[in-house]
VEXDREN-2710 file (C-alpha; in Angstrom, 1 decimal):
% VEXDREN-2710
k/r/px/py/pz
1/MET/116.8/142.0/147.3
2/HIS/117.6/139.6/144.5
3/ASN/117.4/136.6/146.9
4/LYS/114.1/137.8/148.4
5/LYS/112.6/138.1/144.9
6/TYR/114.0/134.7/143.9
7/HIS/112.6/133.0/147.0
8/LEU/109.2/134.7/146.5
9/LEU/109.1/133.3/142.9
10/TRP/109.8/129.8/144.3
11/CYS/107.0/130.1/146.8
12/LEU/104.5/131.5/144.3
13/SER/105.3/128.7/141.8
14/ILE/104.9/126.0/144.4
15/VAL/101.5/127.4/145.5
16/LEU/100.3/127.7/141.9
17/SER/101.5/124.2/141.0
18/CYS/99.8/122.7/144.1
19/LEU/96.5/124.4/143.0
20/GLY/97.0/122.7/139.6
21/LEU/97.5/119.2/140.9
22/SER/93.9/118.3/140.2
23/THR/94.4/119.1/136.5
24/ILE/97.7/117.3/135.8
25/HIS/97.3/114.8/132.9
26/ALA/98.9/113.8/129.7
27/ASP/97.5/115.7/126.7
28/GLU/96.4/112.6/124.8
29/SER/92.9/112.4/123.3
30/SER/93.1/109.7/120.7
31/PRO/90.9/106.9/119.3
32/TYR/93.8/104.6/120.1
33/ALA/93.6/105.4/123.8
34/GLN/90.5/103.1/124.2
35/TYR/92.6/100.0/124.2
36/GLY/94.3/98.4/127.2
37/ILE/95.2/100.9/129.9
38/GLY/95.3/103.8/127.4
39/THR/98.0/105.9/125.9
40/LEU/101.2/105.6/127.9
41/ASN/103.1/108.7/128.9
42/GLU/106.7/109.0/127.6
43/ASN/108.0/110.4/130.9
44/ASP/110.4/112.7/129.2
45/TYR/110.9/116.2/130.7
46/VAL/111.0/119.0/128.2
47/PRO/114.8/119.2/127.8
48/SER/115.2/115.5/127.0
49/SER/112.0/115.5/125.0
50/SER/113.4/118.2/122.7
51/ILE/116.3/115.9/121.7
52/GLY/114.3/112.9/120.7
53/GLY/113.8/111.5/124.2
54/LEU/117.3/110.5/125.3
55/GLY/116.0/109.2/128.6
56/ALA/118.6/106.5/129.3
57/SER/121.7/108.6/129.0
58/TYR/120.5/112.2/129.7
59/ARG/122.3/113.6/132.7
60/SER/122.2/117.2/133.9
61/PRO/123.3/119.1/137.1
62/ASP/120.3/121.4/137.0
63/GLY/117.3/119.0/136.7
64/PHE/115.8/115.6/136.9
65/ASN/115.5/112.8/134.4
66/PHE/112.7/110.4/135.4
67/ASN/113.5/107.8/132.8
68/ASN/116.8/107.0/134.5
69/PRO/117.0/107.9/138.2
70/ALA/120.8/107.2/138.2
71/SER/121.1/110.7/136.7
72/LEU/120.0/112.2/140.1
73/SER/123.6/111.8/141.3
74/ALA/124.6/114.6/139.0
75/VAL/122.1/117.1/140.4
76/MET/123.9/120.2/142.0
77/LEU/121.0/122.5/142.9
78/THR/117.6/122.2/144.4
79/SER/115.3/122.2/141.4
80/PHE/111.5/122.6/141.3
81/GLU/110.3/121.5/137.8
82/ALA/106.9/121.8/136.1
83/GLY/105.9/121.0/132.6
84/ALA/102.8/121.8/130.5
85/SER/101.9/121.0/126.9
86/GLY/99.3/121.7/124.3
87/LYS/98.4/119.5/121.3
88/PHE/96.6/120.5/118.0
89/GLY/96.2/119.0/114.6
90/LYS/94.0/116.9/112.3
91/ARG/92.4/113.5/112.8
92/LYS/91.9/111.9/109.3
93/THR/89.9/109.0/108.0
94/ASN/89.1/108.0/104.4
95/GLU/85.8/109.9/104.8
96/GLY/87.2/113.2/106.0
97/SER/89.1/115.0/108.8
98/LYS/88.5/116.7/112.1
99/SER/90.5/119.2/114.1
100/ILE/91.8/118.1/117.5
101/GLY/93.3/119.9/120.4
102/SER/94.0/119.5/124.1
103/ALA/96.3/120.9/126.9
104/GLY/97.4/119.9/130.3
105/LEU/100.0/120.1/133.0
106/GLN/102.5/117.3/132.4
107/TYR/104.7/116.8/135.5
108/LEU/105.7/118.3/138.8
109/SER/108.8/117.4/140.7
110/MET/111.4/118.6/143.2
111/SER/115.0/117.3/143.2
112/PHE/118.0/118.2/145.3
113/PRO/121.5/116.9/146.1
114/VAL/121.9/115.1/149.4
115/ILE/125.7/114.8/149.0
116/LYS/127.0/116.6/146.0
117/ASN/128.3/114.4/143.2
118/ARG/127.4/111.4/145.2
119/TRP/123.7/111.2/146.1
120/GLY/120.6/113.0/144.8
121/MET/116.9/112.7/145.6
122/ALA/113.6/113.6/144.0
123/ALA/109.9/113.3/144.5
124/GLY/107.0/114.3/142.3
125/LEU/103.9/113.5/140.2
126/ILE/103.8/112.4/136.6
127/PRO/101.0/110.9/134.4
128/TYR/101.3/107.2/133.7
129/SER/98.5/106.7/131.1
130/THR/95.5/108.4/129.6
131/LYS/92.3/106.8/128.3
132/ASP/90.4/109.6/126.5
133/SER/88.5/108.7/123.3
134/TYR/85.1/108.9/121.8
135/SER/83.4/107.3/118.8
136/ARG/79.9/107.1/117.3
137/ASP/78.8/104.4/114.8
138/SER/75.5/103.9/113.0
139/ILE/73.9/100.4/113.4
140/ASN/70.9/98.8/111.7
141/ILE/69.1/95.8/113.2
142/ASN/66.0/94.4/111.4
143/ASP/65.6/97.7/109.5
144/GLN/65.7/99.6/112.8
145/LYS/68.3/102.3/112.7
146/GLY/70.3/103.0/115.8
147/VAL/73.5/104.4/117.3
148/MET/76.4/102.8/119.1
149/GLN/78.5/105.3/121.2
150/ASN/81.8/104.3/122.7
151/GLU/83.3/106.7/125.3
152/ASN/86.5/106.0/127.3
153/ASN/88.0/108.3/129.9
154/GLY/90.3/108.4/132.9
155/HIS/93.9/108.8/134.0
156/LEU/96.5/106.9/135.9
157/TYR/99.2/108.8/137.8
158/ASN/102.5/107.9/139.3
159/PHE/103.5/109.6/142.6
160/PHE/107.2/108.8/142.9
161/TRP/110.2/109.0/145.2
162/SER/113.6/108.6/143.5
163/ASN/117.3/108.2/144.6
164/GLY/120.5/108.2/142.6
165/VAL/124.0/107.5/143.9
166/SER/127.5/107.6/142.3
167/TYR/130.8/105.9/142.9
168/LYS/133.6/107.2/140.6
169/GLU/132.3/106.9/137.0
170/TYR/129.3/104.7/137.9
171/SER/125.8/105.7/139.0
172/LEU/122.8/103.7/140.1
173/GLY/119.2/104.9/140.7
174/LEU/115.8/103.7/141.8
175/ASN/112.3/105.1/141.3
176/ILE/109.6/103.9/143.7
177/GLY/106.1/104.9/142.6
178/TYR/102.5/104.6/143.8
179/LEU/100.2/104.1/140.8
180/PHE/96.7/105.4/141.3
181/GLY/93.6/106.6/139.4
182/ASN/90.7/105.1/137.4
183/LEU/89.9/104.2/133.9
184/SER/86.4/103.6/132.4
185/ASN/84.8/102.3/129.3
186/ASN/81.2/103.2/128.4
187/ASN/79.2/101.7/125.6
188/LEU/75.7/102.9/124.9
189/ALA/73.4/101.5/122.1
190/TYR/69.9/102.8/121.4
191/ALA/67.3/103.0/118.6
192/LEU/66.5/106.1/116.6
193/TYR/63.2/107.7/115.5
194/LYS/63.6/110.5/113.0
195/ASP/67.3/110.8/113.8
196/ILE/66.7/111.3/117.6
197/PRO/66.6/108.7/120.4
198/ASP/63.4/106.7/120.3
199/ALA/61.5/107.9/123.3
200/ALA/59.3/104.7/123.3
201/GLY/62.3/102.4/123.4
202/TYR/65.1/101.3/125.6
203/GLY/68.9/101.6/125.3
204/THR/71.6/99.4/126.7
205/TRP/74.5/100.9/128.7
206/TYR/77.6/98.8/129.4
207/ASN/80.1/100.4/131.9
208/ASN/83.3/99.2/133.5
209/THR/85.5/101.1/135.8
210/LEU/89.0/100.1/136.8
211/LEU/90.3/101.5/140.1
212/VAL/94.0/101.2/140.4
213/LYS/96.1/101.3/143.6
214/SER/99.5/99.7/143.2
215/PHE/103.2/100.2/143.8
216/THR/105.6/100.2/141.0
217/PHE/109.4/100.8/140.5
218/ASN/112.1/101.0/137.9
219/LEU/115.9/100.9/138.0
220/GLY/118.6/102.7/136.2
221/ALA/122.4/102.8/135.8
222/GLN/124.8/105.1/134.0
223/TYR/128.5/105.1/133.2
224/HIS/130.0/108.6/132.7
225/LYS/133.6/109.5/131.9
226/ALA/135.5/112.5/130.5
227/PHE/138.3/111.8/128.0
228/ARG/140.8/114.6/127.4
229/TYR/142.4/115.4/124.1
230/GLY/144.0/118.2/122.0
231/GLU/147.0/120.3/122.8
232/ASP/148.1/119.9/126.4
233/ASN/144.9/117.8/127.0
234/LYS/142.9/121.0/127.5
235/LYS/139.8/119.8/125.7
236/GLN/137.6/117.0/126.9
237/ILE/134.7/114.9/125.5
238/LYS/132.2/113.3/127.8
239/LEU/130.7/109.8/127.3
240/THR/127.6/108.8/129.1
241/VAL/126.1/105.3/128.6
242/GLY/122.8/104.5/130.3
243/VAL/120.4/101.6/130.8
244/ALA/117.1/101.6/132.7
245/GLY/114.1/99.2/133.0
246/ALA/111.7/97.2/135.1
247/PRO/110.4/93.7/135.2
248/GLY/106.8/92.9/134.5
249/TYR/104.4/92.9/137.4
250/HIS/100.7/92.5/138.3
251/LEU/98.7/95.4/139.6
252/GLY/98.2/95.3/143.4
253/LYS/95.4/93.5/145.2
254/LYS/93.7/96.8/146.0
255/SER/93.1/97.4/142.2
256/ILE/89.5/96.4/141.5
257/LEU/87.0/96.4/138.6
258/ASP/83.3/97.3/138.6
259/GLU/81.1/96.2/135.7
260/SER/77.5/96.7/134.9
261/VAL/75.0/96.2/132.1
262/LEU/71.8/98.3/132.4
263/ALA/68.8/98.9/130.2
264/ILE/67.7/102.6/130.2
265/ASP/64.5/104.3/129.2
266/SER/65.5/106.2/126.0
267/LYS/63.3/109.2/126.7
268/TYR/66.1/110.6/128.9
269/LEU/68.8/110.3/126.3
270/GLY/67.8/113.4/124.3
271/ILE/68.4/115.9/127.1
272/LYS/72.2/115.3/127.4
273/SER/74.3/118.3/126.7
274/GLU/77.4/118.1/124.4
275/ALA/79.7/119.2/127.2
276/GLU/78.8/116.4/129.5
277/SER/80.3/112.9/129.3
278/TRP/78.0/109.9/128.9
279/LYS/79.4/108.4/132.1
280/ASP/78.5/111.6/134.2
281/PHE/75.1/112.0/132.4
282/LEU/73.9/108.5/132.9
283/GLY/75.3/108.4/136.4
284/ASP/73.2/111.5/137.3
285/ILE/70.1/110.0/135.7
286/TYR/70.6/106.7/137.6
287/THR/70.8/108.7/140.8
288/SER/67.7/110.8/140.1
289/TYR/65.5/108.2/138.3
290/PRO/66.6/104.7/139.3
291/GLU/63.2/103.3/138.3
292/SER/64.2/104.1/134.7
293/PHE/66.9/101.4/134.7
294/ASP/66.7/97.7/134.6
295/THR/69.8/95.8/135.8
296/LEU/70.8/93.1/133.4
297/ASN/74.1/92.3/135.1
298/ILE/76.2/93.9/137.8
299/SER/79.4/93.0/139.6
300/ASN/81.4/95.3/141.9
301/ASN/84.8/95.1/143.6
302/LYS/86.1/92.3/141.3
303/SER/89.7/91.4/141.8
304/THR/91.9/92.0/138.8
305/ASN/94.7/90.1/137.1
306/ILE/96.3/92.8/135.0
307/GLN/99.8/92.1/133.9
308/ILE/102.0/95.1/133.0
309/PRO/104.9/94.0/130.9
310/GLY/108.5/94.7/131.6
311/TYR/110.8/97.0/129.5
312/ILE/114.4/97.9/128.9
313/GLN/115.8/101.3/127.7
314/ALA/119.4/101.9/126.7
315/GLY/121.3/104.7/125.1
316/PHE/124.5/106.8/124.9
317/SER/125.5/110.4/124.5
318/LEU/128.6/112.3/123.7
319/ALA/129.3/115.9/124.8
320/ASP/132.1/118.4/124.3
321/SER/132.2/120.4/127.6
322/ALA/128.8/122.1/127.9
323/GLN/128.5/123.4/124.3
324/TRP/127.2/120.4/122.4
325/LEU/125.7/117.0/122.9
326/VAL/124.5/114.2/120.6
327/GLY/123.0/110.9/121.5
328/MET/120.7/107.9/120.7
329/ASP/118.1/106.1/122.8
330/TYR/116.3/102.8/122.3
331/ARG/113.4/101.3/124.3
332/PHE/111.7/97.9/124.1
333/GLN/108.7/96.5/126.0
334/THR/107.1/93.1/125.8
335/TRP/103.5/94.1/125.3
336/ASN/102.6/90.6/123.9
337/LYS/102.5/89.6/127.6
338/TYR/99.9/92.1/128.5
339/SER/96.5/90.9/129.7
340/GLY/93.6/91.8/131.9
341/TYR/91.8/95.0/130.8
342/GLY/90.8/96.7/127.6
343/ASN/91.3/93.7/125.3
344/HIS/89.2/93.7/122.1
345/GLY/88.8/90.9/119.6
346/ASP/90.0/92.9/116.6
347/ILE/93.3/94.0/118.2
348/VAL/96.6/92.4/119.1
349/PHE/99.0/93.7/121.7
350/GLN/102.4/93.4/120.2
351/ASN/105.9/94.1/121.5
352/SER/106.7/97.8/121.2
353/TRP/109.9/99.6/120.5
354/ARG/111.0/103.3/120.2
355/ILE/114.2/104.9/118.9
356/GLY/115.3/108.5/119.4
357/LEU/118.1/110.6/118.1
358/GLY/119.0/114.1/119.0
359/GLY/121.4/116.7/120.2
360/GLU/121.8/120.2/121.6
361/PHE/124.2/123.1/120.9
362/LEU/125.2/126.2/123.0
363/PRO/126.9/128.8/120.8
364/SER/128.9/130.6/123.5
365/LEU/129.9/130.4/127.1
366/ALA/131.7/133.7/127.1
367/PRO/130.5/136.2/129.8
368/GLY/130.0/139.0/127.3
369/SER/128.3/137.1/124.6
370/LYS/124.9/138.1/123.2
371/PHE/121.6/136.7/124.6
372/LEU/120.9/134.6/121.5
373/SER/124.4/133.0/121.8
374/LYS/123.5/131.8/125.4
375/LEU/120.4/130.0/124.3
376/LYS/120.7/126.2/124.2
377/TYR/119.3/125.0/120.8
378/ARG/117.9/121.5/120.6
379/ALA/116.7/119.1/117.9
380/GLY/115.6/115.5/117.7
381/PHE/113.7/112.7/116.0
382/HIS/111.8/109.7/117.3
383/TYR/110.1/106.7/115.7
384/SER/107.8/104.3/117.6
385/HIS/106.4/100.9/116.7
386/THR/103.6/101.0/119.3
387/ASN/102.0/98.2/121.2
388/LEU/98.8/98.1/119.0
389/GLN/98.0/96.1/116.0
390/ILE/94.4/96.6/114.7
391/ALA/93.0/94.5/111.8
392/THR/96.6/93.4/110.9
393/GLN/97.8/97.0/110.8
394/SER/100.5/98.1/113.1
395/ILE/100.0/101.5/114.7
396/ASN/103.2/103.5/114.3
397/GLU/104.2/107.0/115.3
398/PHE/107.0/109.4/114.5
399/GLY/107.9/112.9/115.5
400/ILE/110.4/115.7/114.9
401/ASN/111.4/118.0/117.8
402/LEU/112.9/121.5/117.9
403/GLY/113.5/123.5/121.1
404/PHE/115.6/125.8/123.1
405/GLY/116.5/126.6/126.7
406/ILE/116.6/130.1/128.2
407/PRO/119.3/130.5/130.8
408/ILE/119.5/132.4/134.1
409/VAL/122.7/133.6/135.7
410/ILE/123.8/131.1/138.3
411/LYS/127.5/130.1/138.7
412/LEU/127.5/126.4/138.4
413/TYR/130.1/123.7/137.6
414/ASP/129.1/120.2/136.8
415/GLU/130.5/117.0/138.3
416/MET/133.4/117.2/135.8
417/ASN/134.2/120.8/136.8
418/THR/132.8/122.3/133.6
419/LYS/131.2/125.7/133.7
420/MET/127.5/125.6/133.1
421/TYR/124.5/127.8/132.5
422/VAL/121.3/127.0/134.3
423/TYR/118.2/126.9/132.1
424/ALA/115.1/128.1/133.9
425/PHE/112.8/127.9/130.9
426/ASN/112.7/125.2/128.2
427/LEU/110.5/125.3/125.1
428/SER/109.9/122.5/122.6
429/PHE/107.9/122.1/119.4
430/GLU/107.0/118.7/118.0
431/ALA/105.4/117.8/114.7
432/GLY/104.4/114.2/114.2
433/SER/102.0/111.6/112.9
434/ARG/100.3/108.5/114.4
435/GLY/98.3/105.7/112.9
436/THR/97.4/104.9/109.3
437/LEU/94.5/105.2/106.8
438/ASN/94.9/101.6/105.7
439/GLY/92.2/99.2/106.8
440/GLN/89.7/102.0/107.4
441/LEU/91.8/103.2/110.4
442/ILE/92.6/106.7/111.6
443/ARG/95.7/108.8/111.1
444/GLU/96.5/111.7/113.4
445/ASN/98.8/114.5/112.2
446/TYR/99.6/116.7/115.2
447/GLY/101.7/119.5/116.6
448/LYS/102.7/119.9/120.3
449/ILE/104.1/122.8/122.2
450/LYS/105.8/122.0/125.5
451/LEU/106.9/124.4/128.2
452/GLY/109.2/123.4/131.1
453/ILE/109.9/125.6/134.1
454/ASN/113.0/124.8/136.2
455/LEU/113.6/126.9/139.2
456/ASN/116.9/126.4/141.0
457/ASN/118.6/127.4/144.1
458/ALA/121.3/126.2/146.5
459/TRP/119.1/124.8/149.3
460/PHE/120.1/122.3/152.0
461/GLN/123.7/123.4/152.1
462/LYS/125.8/124.0/155.2
463/ARG/126.9/127.6/155.2
464/LYS/130.4/128.6/156.1
465/TYR/131.2/131.7/158.1
466/TYR/134.6/133.4/158.2
END
């Protein structure tokens, strides 16, 4: 009966996740997302995110680490993983503040061992970047008051297939991904009459949409070894050193850009609802009343020359059996080589770096221990020097993470024959800040709640009968 219930839970979770595929995105609505290809996803699953994002060295027998596919060789069970997050906080300027909030499904993946302790495989879907921002500015030309509205939206996704193999203490891995989605920038300027759009005038709508279809990949390697110590060498400490990265590349030839500049009769602008985006609203008006537009410039299916910069990520972790782990992670990316889309005259794309520190602690592995002693407690910190410099001000970010894992009872031993609990539910809380008030810019103080679900079972195993 237990197995039937467990398999039913698997099936229901897969069905629900498939229904949610259309809503998967990174929960990033930010004014800084309007630049380049938007805000990049960190690619950390909830367990590693809770400890500062130890992506290069994180290695677990019960789940996947996308940042370093070499970790797949440690997977012992078939795991279906899904993550969701919600964001809330305040967006501050020198003139005031505004509440912010968003939520979304973060990732879906399935991983399983092909050959235990030797070869693991995974496939799934994860956001790559999000371009979600809105701003409104007042303008005045020849004593004529007006409004300039800037709206950016869209998402890029990475559908990936991953493999990780081990030989003795060494592991290698490869993620092959198909990058797809679209990003758009919309700028609308129009005159005002008594604080509403001037029905006797015309507005100007500039729109560009980037359609992305391109393959991508990243590589990873890990060295993992147990060192015994203490009386009779009964205790052991595990060292894992990891490195991952990818070279720079151009988006594929199937990635295209559409651009247009249109004049629009302003009498239609006053009927837009707050819930509708300018892109959707103006697109509907263009379809229904094409005579209300004058085409100033239009070009479709333009080839792109977008250069995505390479990166390298490295880190290490130390663990005492399955009860505690500490580590550090560092990532560097050459964003000064980026070009091709979302460039603005007042910003500079600069090389970015990120450092993360964190650890986890399990109070007890004893069979009769209390429930709270079986929770895995996690904490971490990260600091990022992002790829944006606006009006000579670098946009930096930091965050503090706290979290815990809730176990289920599955008898499992890792690749070093250490008894493990399997953590089906992982919860993380993050408090952080991004940006600055210097130079009339914007600072975001935020909180995030992340939930990861990790369902495990021993699939694809040859059964023995006696």
